[in-house]
Backbone as a chain_set.jsonl record, in Angstrom:
{"seq": "MIDVPTLHTDRFIMRPMRPSDTQALFPTLSDPQQCLYLTRPAFTSHDELHGWLADPSWPGLTWIAEYAGGPDAGSNAGAVAGRFVASPTHAPDVTEIGYIVCADRQGEGVASECSRALTAHLLNTTFRKLTAEVDTRNEPSVRLLERLGFTREAHFREHETTHIGMCDVYFYGLRKSEWDARSKGA", "coords": {"N": [[8.782, -12.948, -13.715], [9.268, -10.728, -11.098], [11.279, -10.926, -8.235], [10.213, -10.374, -4.904], [11.804, -8.379, -2.756], [12.842, -8.646, 0.671], [12.124, -6.152, 2.987], [13.187, -3.95, 5.606], [12.131, -2.164, 8.462], [12.16, 0.018, 11.33], [10.3, -1.241, 13.017], [9.075, -3.241, 11.516], [8.985, -6.081, 9.314], [8.952, -6.336, 5.927], [7.765, -8.461, 3.717], [7.589, -11.056, 1.115], [4.331, -12.213, 0.102], [2.5, -14.809, 1.76], [0.538, -17.861, 1.596], [-0.88, -18.126, 4.036], [-1.37, -15.535, 4.806], [-3.793, -14.653, 3.911], [-5.749, -15.314, 5.815], [-5.055, -13.587, 7.917], [-5.511, -11.078, 6.755], [-8.193, -11.146, 6.114], [-10.207, -10.316, 8.13], [-10.103, -7.497, 7.904], [-10.399, -6.991, 5.129], [-12.873, -8.038, 4.657], [-14.638, -6.374, 5.758], [-17.046, -4.033, 5.15], [-16.783, -1.247, 5.72], [-14.014, -0.867, 5.97], [-13.286, -1.426, 3.389], [-14.257, 0.588, 1.896], [-12.993, 2.448, 0.143], [-11.781, 0.867, -1.726], [-11.665, -0.465, -5.072], [-13.515, -2.375, -5.337], [-16.131, -4.279, -3.689], [-16.268, -5.413, -0.212], [-14.758, -8.552, 0.673], [-16.267, -11.79, 0.664], [-15.56, -14.32, 1.428], [-12.853, -16.448, 2.538], [-11.713, -17.877, 0.437], [-12.421, -16.353, -1.83], [-11.002, -13.97, -1.271], [-8.362, -14.985, -1.182], [-8.095, -15.798, -3.845], [-8.072, -13.322, -5.117], [-5.83, -12.045, -3.936], [-3.76, -13.78, -4.684], [-3.83, -13.848, -7.418], [-2.563, -14.961, -10.394], [-2.39, -13.513, -12.747], [-2.169, -10.871, -12.102], [0.029, -8.209, -12.427], [1.561, -6.905, -10.502], [3.588, -6.211, -7.523], [3.697, -7.52, -4.229], [3.97, -6.759, -0.81], [3.949, -7.942, 2.491], [3.465, -6.542, 5.561], [4.807, -7.293, 8.624], [5.026, -7.396, 12.158], [8.242, -7.101, 13.488], [10.441, -9.204, 15.401], [11.982, -8.953, 18.646], [12.989, -7.12, 21.613], [11.002, -5.188, 22.184], [8.762, -6.005, 20.861], [6.925, -7.829, 21.954], [3.763, -9.41, 22.209], [3.098, -8.824, 19.632], [4.963, -9.706, 17.785], [5.552, -11.062, 14.658], [2.927, -10.681, 13.841], [0.625, -9.871, 11.276], [0.427, -6.735, 9.738], [-0.332, -5.248, 7.536], [-0.852, -4.746, 3.947], [1.132, -3.944, 1.165], [1.672, -2.545, -2.008], [3.08, -2.477, -5.343], [2.369, -1.463, -8.529], [2.498, -1.95, -12.066], [2.56, 0.732, -14.478], [1.94, 3.071, -17.109], [4.527, 3.335, -18.043], [7.751, 1.741, -17.987], [9.473, 2.625, -15.979], [7.98, 3.791, -14.037], [5.826, 3.395, -11.307], [2.842, 2.458, -9.554], [1.843, 2.903, -6.227], [0.211, 1.249, -3.465], [-1.78, 0.539, -0.53], [-2.989, -1.096, 2.411], [-3.932, -1.137, 5.724], [-4.235, -3.402, 8.39], [-7.253, -3.497, 10.205], [-7.162, -3.668, 13.018], [-4.704, -2.61, 13.526], [-4.548, -0.042, 12.742], [-3.732, 3.393, 13.162], [-1.339, 3.075, 14.43], [0.871, 3.908, 13.064], [1.69, 2.271, 11.017], [1.157, 2.43, 8.189], [2.542, 4.773, 7.509], [5.261, 4.253, 8.25], [5.862, 1.882, 6.795], [5.143, 2.561, 4.151], [6.945, 4.592, 3.685], [9.36, 3.141, 3.73], [8.917, 1.44, 1.539], [8.654, 3.311, -0.532], [11.244, 4.472, -0.509], [12.773, 2.193, -1.176], [11.752, 1.554, -3.786], [12.297, 3.913, -5.27], [15.028, 4.093, -4.993], [16.018, 1.955, -6.334], [14.762, 0.947, -8.879], [12.841, 2.674, -10.07], [11.864, 5.861, -11.501], [9.779, 7.423, -10.861], [6.958, 7.487, -8.678], [3.491, 6.782, -8.397], [0.153, 7.413, -7.16], [-3.249, 6.699, -6.794], [-6.118, 8.035, -5.314], [-9.224, 7.986, -3.658], [-10.988, 10.962, -3.304], [-12.243, 11.385, -0.895], [-10.896, 9.91, 0.943], [-9.36, 10.768, 3.401], [-7.27, 10.04, 5.34], [-5.448, 8.648, 3.677], [-4.795, 10.582, 1.773], [-3.49, 12.461, 3.437], [-1.293, 10.888, 4.245], [0.113, 10.424, 1.803], [0.827, 13.057, 1.159], [2.454, 13.705, 3.353], [4.574, 12.014, 2.799], [5.692, 13.324, 0.702], [4.569, 13.301, -1.796], [3.077, 14.87, -4.637], [0.021, 16.386, -5.429], [-1.142, 15.865, -8.512], [-3.345, 15.868, -10.133], [-6.907, 16.237, -10.212], [-9.391, 14.225, -10.771], [-12.587, 14.441, -11.707], [-15.621, 12.713, -11.036], [-14.52, 10.244, -11.91], [-14.284, 7.47, -11.671], [-16.225, 4.536, -11.387], [-17.209, 2.724, -8.666], [-17.993, 0.185, -6.226], [-19.287, 1.846, -4.449], [-20.354, 3.803, -5.935], [-20.122, 6.673, -8.165], [-16.95, 8.152, -8.244], [-14.716, 10.751, -7.273], [-11.277, 11.268, -7.969], [-8.021, 11.735, -6.727], [-4.865, 12.186, -8.194], [-1.639, 11.381, -7.481], [1.896, 12.089, -7.504], [5.377, 11.289, -7.21], [8.606, 12.142, -7.806], [11.869, 10.695, -8.298], [13.969, 12.545, -8.002], [12.778, 14.469, -6.357], [12.308, 12.979, -4.053], [14.945, 12.321, -3.375], [15.937, 14.904, -2.79], [14.346, 15.582, -0.574], [15.151, 13.585, 1.194], [17.746, 14.333, 1.679], [17.36, 16.559, 3.109], [16.924, 18.935, 1.814]], "CA": [[8.275, -12.457, -12.448], [10.297, -10.099, -10.272], [11.263, -11.336, -6.838], [9.889, -9.333, -3.94], [12.85, -8.402, -1.722], [12.418, -8.351, 2.036], [12.522, -4.83, 3.456], [13.157, -3.841, 7.071], [11.989, -0.849, 9.073], [12.442, -0.103, 12.764], [9.368, -2.151, 13.682], [8.422, -4.192, 10.625], [9.586, -6.811, 8.208], [8.069, -6.326, 4.759], [8.188, -9.695, 3.05], [6.645, -11.558, 0.122], [3.091, -12.77, 0.633], [2.359, -16.259, 1.972], [-0.876, -18.26, 1.598], [-1.491, -17.923, 5.355], [-1.694, -14.115, 5.001], [-5.215, -14.453, 3.62], [-6.493, -15.367, 7.072], [-4.761, -12.38, 8.69], [-6.077, -9.915, 6.076], [-9.632, -11.288, 5.91], [-11.074, -9.463, 8.962], [-10.121, -6.134, 7.366], [-10.893, -6.947, 3.748], [-14.268, -8.489, 4.611], [-15.397, -5.329, 6.438], [-17.429, -3.011, 4.158], [-16.262, 0.081, 6.063], [-12.585, -0.868, 5.658], [-13.14, -1.543, 1.93], [-15.014, 1.682, 1.303], [-12.274, 3.117, -0.942], [-11.277, -0.08, -2.72], [-12.457, -0.425, -6.298], [-14.463, -3.494, -5.266], [-16.699, -4.401, -2.34], [-15.616, -6.309, 0.75], [-14.722, -9.967, 0.316], [-17.255, -12.569, 1.414], [-14.991, -15.601, 1.864], [-11.396, -16.58, 2.476], [-11.351, -18.327, -0.913], [-12.519, -15.205, -2.731], [-9.873, -13.09, -0.977], [-7.121, -15.628, -1.614], [-8.047, -15.733, -5.31], [-7.703, -11.949, -5.485], [-4.458, -11.782, -3.497], [-2.797, -14.664, -5.353], [-4.14, -13.884, -8.844], [-1.305, -15.016, -11.151], [-2.377, -12.577, -13.874], [-1.891, -9.51, -11.636], [1.456, -8.011, -12.683], [2.206, -6.104, -9.47], [4.373, -6.81, -6.45], [3.046, -7.395, -2.93], [4.712, -6.941, 0.442], [3.153, -8.053, 3.712], [4.183, -5.98, 6.714], [4.559, -7.977, 9.893], [5.856, -6.873, 13.246], [9.501, -7.814, 13.694], [10.681, -9.642, 16.772], [12.823, -8.046, 19.404], [12.544, -6.929, 22.992], [9.821, -4.338, 22.294], [7.674, -6.535, 20.04], [5.917, -8.48, 22.787], [2.856, -10.34, 21.536], [2.933, -8.412, 18.235], [5.968, -10.323, 16.919], [5.029, -11.921, 13.605], [1.549, -10.341, 13.47], [0.471, -9.145, 10.023], [-0.059, -5.375, 9.975], [-0.889, -4.654, 6.329], [-0.403, -5.142, 2.61], [1.675, -2.823, 0.407], [1.845, -3.029, -3.374], [3.596, -1.661, -6.437], [1.731, -1.951, -9.754], [2.977, -1.315, -13.286], [1.766, 1.813, -15.063], [2.139, 3.328, -18.53], [5.953, 3.352, -18.391], [8.456, 0.747, -17.18], [10.197, 3.211, -14.846], [6.978, 4.429, -13.178], [4.954, 2.396, -10.68], [1.817, 2.965, -8.649], [1.84, 2.234, -4.934], [-1.054, 1.129, -2.756], [-1.601, 0.006, 0.824], [-4.109, -1.213, 3.34], [-3.464, -1.545, 7.045], [-5.223, -4.195, 9.112], [-8.096, -2.626, 11.032], [-6.719, -3.668, 14.418], [-3.37, -1.994, 13.588], [-4.643, 1.348, 12.293], [-3.392, 4.368, 14.192], [-0.044, 2.731, 15.008], [1.943, 4.378, 12.187], [2.094, 1.21, 10.088], [1.152, 2.927, 6.806], [3.607, 5.759, 7.351], [6.582, 3.617, 8.325], [6.064, 0.916, 5.71], [5.106, 3.262, 2.864], [8.228, 5.295, 3.556], [10.367, 2.139, 3.362], [8.645, 0.992, 0.173], [8.994, 4.433, -1.408], [12.713, 4.543, -0.587], [13.254, 1.034, -1.935], [11.395, 1.654, -5.205], [12.987, 5.034, -5.923], [16.482, 3.897, -4.931], [16.424, 0.786, -7.106], [14.299, 0.759, -10.247], [11.863, 3.605, -10.632], [12.129, 7.304, -11.491], [8.597, 8.102, -10.351], [5.878, 6.705, -8.086], [2.183, 7.422, -8.455], [-0.897, 6.845, -6.32], [-4.602, 7.207, -7.01], [-6.845, 7.938, -4.054], [-10.55, 8.597, -3.597], [-10.814, 12.27, -2.665], [-12.804, 11.342, 0.469], [-10.032, 9.094, 1.795], [-8.471, 11.769, 3.999], [-6.009, 9.502, 5.885], [-4.522, 8.315, 2.594], [-4.333, 11.858, 1.226], [-2.492, 13.004, 4.378], [-0.092, 10.049, 4.189], [0.855, 10.708, 0.57], [1.419, 14.392, 1.241], [3.574, 13.622, 4.32], [5.682, 11.336, 2.124], [6.255, 14.219, -0.304], [3.864, 13.21, -3.07], [2.397, 16.076, -5.096], [-1.245, 16.145, -6.119], [-0.957, 16.284, -9.894], [-4.623, 15.997, -10.83], [-8.174, 15.914, -9.557], [-10.289, 13.724, -11.801], [-13.953, 14.465, -11.197], [-16.454, 11.611, -11.516], [-13.535, 9.522, -12.707], [-14.327, 6.017, -11.554], [-17.391, 3.973, -10.723], [-16.869, 1.583, -7.826], [-19.127, -0.38, -5.5], [-19.981, 2.901, -3.706], [-20.865, 4.777, -6.895], [-19.184, 7.509, -8.91], [-15.935, 8.682, -7.335], [-13.65, 11.666, -7.671], [-9.98, 10.673, -7.66], [-6.795, 12.52, -6.802], [-3.703, 11.481, -8.735], [-0.417, 11.889, -6.852], [3.159, 11.638, -8.048], [6.627, 11.618, -6.504], [9.776, 11.825, -8.634], [13.083, 10.318, -7.574], [14.721, 13.767, -7.657], [12.113, 15.089, -5.207], [12.568, 12.114, -2.893], [16.348, 12.507, -3.017], [16.089, 16.217, -2.158], [13.723, 15.489, 0.76], [15.987, 12.7, 2.024], [18.958, 15.065, 2.039], [16.973, 17.716, 3.899], [16.918, 20.161, 1.0]], "C": [[9.438, -11.916, -11.619], [10.167, -10.612, -8.844], [10.954, -10.131, -5.963], [10.954, -9.394, -2.843], [12.242, -8.105, -0.342], [12.993, -7.001, 2.439], [12.392, -4.789, 4.969], [12.982, -2.374, 7.472], [12.321, -1.026, 10.551], [11.569, -1.157, 13.424], [8.849, -3.291, 12.827], [9.394, -4.898, 9.693], [8.545, -6.774, 7.099], [8.565, -7.432, 3.837], [7.202, -10.09, 1.958], [5.421, -12.194, 0.812], [3.163, -14.287, 0.738], [0.876, -16.611, 1.924], [-1.573, -17.993, 2.939], [-1.874, -16.462, 5.613], [-3.164, -13.817, 4.709], [-6.02, -14.399, 4.916], [-6.272, -14.098, 7.892], [-5.406, -11.136, 8.08], [-7.605, -9.953, 5.975], [-10.487, -10.42, 6.835], [-11.174, -8.023, 8.46], [-10.779, -6.09, 6.001], [-12.28, -7.556, 3.58], [-15.191, -7.471, 5.278], [-15.753, -4.235, 5.431], [-16.876, -1.619, 4.462], [-14.776, 0.192, 5.727], [-12.334, -0.894, 4.15], [-13.833, -0.416, 1.181], [-14.315, 2.274, 0.079], [-11.542, 2.159, -1.874], [-12.156, 0.03, -3.962], [-13.502, -1.532, -6.329], [-15.014, -3.586, -3.849], [-15.904, -5.368, -1.471], [-15.726, -7.761, 0.278], [-15.668, -10.755, 1.216], [-16.729, -13.917, 1.889], [-13.471, -15.561, 1.784], [-10.95, -16.98, 1.07], [-11.387, -17.179, -1.915], [-11.336, -14.259, -2.525], [-8.567, -13.706, -1.453], [-6.985, -15.58, -3.138], [-7.616, -14.36, -5.8], [-6.246, -11.665, -5.138], [-3.426, -12.557, -4.311], [-3.04, -14.766, -6.859], [-2.857, -13.861, -9.674], [-1.249, -14.036, -12.321], [-2.103, -11.135, -13.43], [-0.388, -9.261, -11.726], [2.213, -7.246, -11.591], [2.997, -6.921, -8.465], [3.678, -6.541, -5.118], [4.041, -7.642, -1.808], [3.701, -7.045, 1.572], [4.013, -7.513, 4.844], [3.799, -6.782, 7.939], [5.493, -7.395, 10.941], [7.092, -7.748, 13.407], [9.58, -8.275, 15.147], [11.544, -8.621, 17.489], [12.224, -7.776, 20.766], [11.28, -6.089, 23.14], [8.604, -4.914, 21.581], [6.56, -7.162, 20.874], [5.069, -9.442, 21.981], [2.621, -9.97, 20.077], [3.883, -9.134, 17.283], [5.32, -11.298, 15.942], [3.617, -11.599, 13.169], [1.534, -9.53, 12.176], [-0.167, -7.796, 10.319], [-0.661, -4.746, 8.728], [-0.297, -5.212, 5.058], [-0.011, -3.883, 1.848], [2.008, -3.338, -0.984], [2.507, -1.987, -4.264], [3.065, -2.281, -7.721], [2.291, -1.234, -10.967], [2.016, -0.234, -13.776], [2.066, 1.896, -16.554], [3.598, 3.251, -18.973], [6.705, 2.377, -17.482], [9.2, 1.321, -15.972], [9.286, 4.037, -13.932], [6.111, 3.32, -12.598], [3.986, 3.081, -9.736], [1.886, 2.192, -7.342], [0.425, 2.207, -4.36], [-0.805, 0.455, -1.419], [-2.936, -0.138, 1.512], [-3.548, -1.772, 4.637], [-4.585, -2.314, 7.734], [-5.955, -3.307, 10.119], [-7.607, -2.549, 12.474], [-5.33, -3.065, 14.605], [-3.393, -0.534, 13.15], [-4.388, 2.289, 13.464], [-2.061, 4.11, 14.867], [1.133, 3.181, 14.148], [2.437, 3.344, 11.196], [2.21, 1.755, 8.667], [2.302, 3.888, 6.563], [4.982, 5.095, 7.289], [6.841, 2.694, 7.134], [6.004, 1.571, 4.333], [6.391, 4.032, 2.619], [9.325, 4.321, 3.115], [10.168, 1.661, 1.923], [9.016, 2.073, -0.834], [10.504, 4.531, -1.597], [13.26, 3.393, -1.427], [12.984, 1.205, -3.43], [12.159, 2.76, -5.917], [14.506, 4.883, -5.899], [16.942, 2.683, -5.714], [16.032, 0.896, -8.576], [13.583, 1.941, -10.856], [12.292, 5.064, -10.525], [10.953, 8.083, -10.925], [7.621, 7.085, -9.782], [4.591, 7.498, -8.237], [1.257, 6.745, -7.445], [-2.209, 7.502, -6.699], [-5.363, 7.013, -5.71], [-8.198, 8.628, -4.194], [-10.417, 9.896, -2.807], [-11.352, 12.309, -1.236], [-11.938, 10.574, 1.446], [-8.954, 9.985, 2.418], [-7.205, 11.186, 4.634], [-4.985, 9.179, 4.806], [-3.962, 9.579, 1.949], [-3.243, 12.447, 2.126], [-1.186, 12.207, 4.332], [0.736, 10.386, 2.95], [1.528, 12.076, 0.636], [2.557, 14.439, 2.255], [4.802, 12.967, 3.686], [6.326, 12.207, 1.047], [5.615, 14.113, -1.672], [3.164, 14.533, -3.362], [1.09, 15.678, -5.769], [-1.115, 16.73, -7.514], [-2.267, 16.481, -10.634], [-5.774, 15.666, -9.892], [-9.128, 15.528, -10.676], [-11.692, 13.621, -11.216], [-14.781, 13.365, -11.858], [-15.647, 10.691, -12.433], [-13.757, 8.019, -12.744], [-15.62, 5.591, -10.863], [-16.941, 2.733, -9.968], [-18.141, 1.077, -7.146], [-19.869, 0.663, -4.67], [-20.511, 3.993, -4.63], [-19.755, 5.528, -7.609], [-18.231, 8.196, -7.935], [-15.053, 9.714, -8.018], [-12.334, 11.049, -7.207], [-8.889, 11.734, -7.731], [-5.704, 11.617, -7.358], [-2.47, 12.16, -8.156], [0.806, 11.332, -7.55], [4.326, 12.079, -7.181], [7.778, 11.165, -7.389], [10.976, 11.496, -7.758], [13.86, 11.559, -7.141], [14.097, 14.476, -6.46], [12.359, 14.297, -3.925], [14.007, 12.297, -2.415], [16.565, 13.837, -2.301], [15.499, 16.207, -0.747], [14.6, 14.668, 1.712], [17.253, 13.392, 2.487], [18.658, 16.316, 2.84], [16.956, 19.017, 3.132], [15.565, 20.832, 1.022]], "O": [[10.464, -12.578, -11.465], [9.061, -10.716, -8.315], [11.381, -9.013, -6.249], [10.999, -10.36, -2.081], [11.244, -7.393, -0.233], [14.182, -6.735, 2.26], [11.58, -5.511, 5.547], [13.599, -1.475, 6.901], [12.721, -2.112, 10.971], [12.035, -1.891, 14.296], [8.24, -4.223, 13.353], [10.457, -4.385, 9.343], [7.389, -7.139, 7.312], [9.647, -7.342, 3.256], [6.107, -9.533, 1.877], [5.496, -12.646, 1.954], [3.797, -14.957, -0.077], [0.035, -15.751, 2.183], [-2.759, -17.662, 2.953], [-2.627, -16.181, 6.546], [-3.711, -12.835, 5.21], [-6.875, -13.53, 5.084], [-7.213, -13.587, 8.5], [-5.806, -10.231, 8.811], [-8.241, -8.918, 5.774], [-11.444, -9.818, 6.347], [-12.229, -7.4, 8.581], [-11.629, -5.236, 5.749], [-12.808, -7.585, 2.468], [-16.4, -7.689, 5.351], [-14.857, -3.572, 4.908], [-16.533, -0.885, 3.535], [-14.326, 1.234, 5.251], [-11.289, -0.438, 3.686], [-13.976, -0.473, -0.04], [-14.97, 2.572, -0.919], [-10.765, 2.595, -2.723], [-13.265, 0.561, -3.899], [-14.295, -1.605, -7.268], [-14.431, -3.035, -2.915], [-14.991, -6.047, -1.941], [-16.666, -8.135, -0.422], [-15.844, -10.422, 2.388], [-17.392, -14.59, 2.678], [-12.887, -14.752, 1.063], [-9.939, -16.488, 0.569], [-10.492, -17.048, -2.75], [-10.733, -13.799, -3.495], [-7.748, -13.021, -2.066], [-5.894, -15.351, -3.662], [-6.882, -14.246, -6.782], [-5.51, -11.108, -5.952], [-2.342, -12.046, -4.594], [-2.516, -15.671, -7.508], [-2.136, -12.863, -9.668], [-0.165, -13.756, -12.835], [-1.836, -10.271, -14.265], [0.394, -10.025, -11.16], [3.401, -6.971, -11.754], [3.066, -8.148, -8.543], [3.133, -5.457, -4.905], [4.833, -8.583, -1.84], [2.711, -6.314, 1.598], [5.138, -7.964, 5.06], [2.619, -6.934, 8.255], [6.604, -6.96, 10.638], [7.001, -8.975, 13.456], [8.855, -7.775, 16.007], [11.797, -7.536, 16.965], [11.086, -8.157, 21.042], [10.55, -6.252, 24.118], [7.513, -4.355, 21.69], [5.383, -7.038, 20.534], [5.587, -10.203, 21.164], [1.994, -10.741, 19.35], [3.627, -9.167, 16.079], [4.632, -12.236, 16.344], [3.136, -12.191, 12.203], [2.336, -8.613, 12.002], [-1.158, -7.706, 11.044], [-1.434, -3.795, 8.842], [0.622, -6.031, 5.076], [-0.726, -2.881, 1.877], [2.557, -4.429, -1.135], [2.494, -0.79, -3.978], [3.273, -3.466, -7.982], [2.538, -0.029, -10.909], [0.814, -0.288, -13.517], [2.408, 0.893, -17.181], [3.871, 3.116, -20.165], [6.33, 2.207, -16.322], [9.525, 0.584, -15.041], [9.756, 4.87, -13.157], [5.707, 2.406, -13.317], [4.274, 4.146, -9.19], [1.975, 0.964, -7.347], [-0.43, 3.018, -4.715], [0.254, -0.132, -1.199], [-3.885, 0.596, 1.236], [-2.795, -2.746, 4.644], [-5.749, -1.919, 7.667], [-5.347, -2.476, 10.793], [-7.637, -1.48, 13.083], [-4.829, -3.014, 15.728], [-2.362, 0.138, 13.186], [-4.777, 2.016, 14.6], [-1.681, 4.84, 15.782], [2.279, 2.87, 14.469], [3.496, 3.522, 10.593], [3.234, 1.569, 8.011], [2.962, 3.823, 5.526], [5.766, 5.354, 6.376], [7.919, 2.728, 6.539], [6.745, 1.173, 3.434], [6.87, 4.117, 1.488], [10.124, 4.638, 2.233], [11.134, 1.498, 1.178], [9.622, 1.786, -1.867], [10.984, 4.659, -2.724], [14.113, 3.6, -2.289], [13.885, 1.021, -4.249], [12.618, 2.572, -7.044], [15.196, 5.495, -6.714], [18.14, 2.401, -5.76], [16.91, 0.935, -9.438], [13.71, 2.185, -12.056], [12.988, 5.455, -9.588], [11.09, 9.248, -10.552], [7.465, 5.983, -10.308], [4.597, 8.729, -8.207], [1.541, 5.656, -6.948], [-2.273, 8.714, -6.901], [-5.27, 5.962, -5.076], [-8.302, 9.71, -4.772], [-9.791, 9.913, -1.747], [-10.96, 13.172, -0.451], [-12.204, 10.579, 2.648], [-7.793, 9.955, 2.012], [-6.14, 11.784, 4.486], [-3.79, 9.407, 4.993], [-2.778, 9.632, 1.615], [-2.198, 12.88, 1.639], [-0.101, 12.786, 4.376], [1.942, 10.609, 3.056], [2.674, 12.228, 0.212], [3.538, 15.15, 2.035], [5.935, 13.328, 4.004], [7.392, 11.867, 0.533], [6.063, 14.763, -2.616], [2.717, 15.226, -2.448], [1.054, 14.75, -6.577], [-0.993, 17.944, -7.68], [-2.31, 17.178, -11.647], [-5.627, 14.921, -8.923], [-9.61, 16.376, -11.427], [-11.944, 12.803, -10.332], [-14.668, 13.113, -13.057], [-16.038, 10.405, -13.565], [-13.451, 7.368, -13.743], [-16.05, 6.204, -9.886], [-16.368, 1.81, -10.547], [-19.242, 1.516, -7.478], [-20.983, 0.395, -4.221], [-21.055, 4.994, -4.164], [-18.607, 5.085, -7.653], [-18.66, 8.751, -6.923], [-14.691, 9.571, -9.186], [-12.285, 10.385, -6.172], [-8.838, 12.528, -8.671], [-5.632, 10.432, -7.03], [-2.278, 13.365, -8.319], [0.767, 10.241, -8.12], [4.268, 13.107, -6.507], [7.923, 9.98, -7.688], [11.08, 11.96, -6.622], [14.358, 11.61, -6.016], [14.819, 15.03, -5.63], [12.586, 14.868, -2.858], [14.266, 12.413, -1.217], [17.296, 13.894, -1.312], [16.093, 16.767, 0.174], [14.765, 15.017, 2.88], [17.781, 13.083, 3.556], [19.569, 17.054, 3.214], [16.973, 20.092, 3.731], [15.382, 21.874, 0.392]]}, "num_chains": 1, "name": "protein.A"}
């Protein structure tokens, strides 16, 4: 098992998951509207969610974004803002990223700031390429990936059946060389 390193952004600490995070994530992950683009329906209990989050057979890595302390943090200090993941793919030097921001924190730039930090960490340490799959109707996620520099590599029509039915999926990719060029302003 790979250790999940703690990452820091201007406003957030991205740390390994704790059992208490289930309670903070439950209001979002139990809301059918917030889970619309997950591959499964909303969770119905804390136990069900905890079993999914802490599943020992899942081979990915999880970071929990929480607001850092400091003079500007106010009452947000320590509040959970979202979950960010990296999952193995077909090759050991390629990983898929994913994210969900707590409903009460959406619109605050959490996904952008934390996904940027995760992308930088993954491409500057282990991986040569990141991927992401997104339901074509999930416009905020599509915009986020494109702002980060991901390229839409494929549009898979009627690719996946989820709790909302048959879904079209965009497949995005970002190579380390592209990230490096963007980071240098090229």
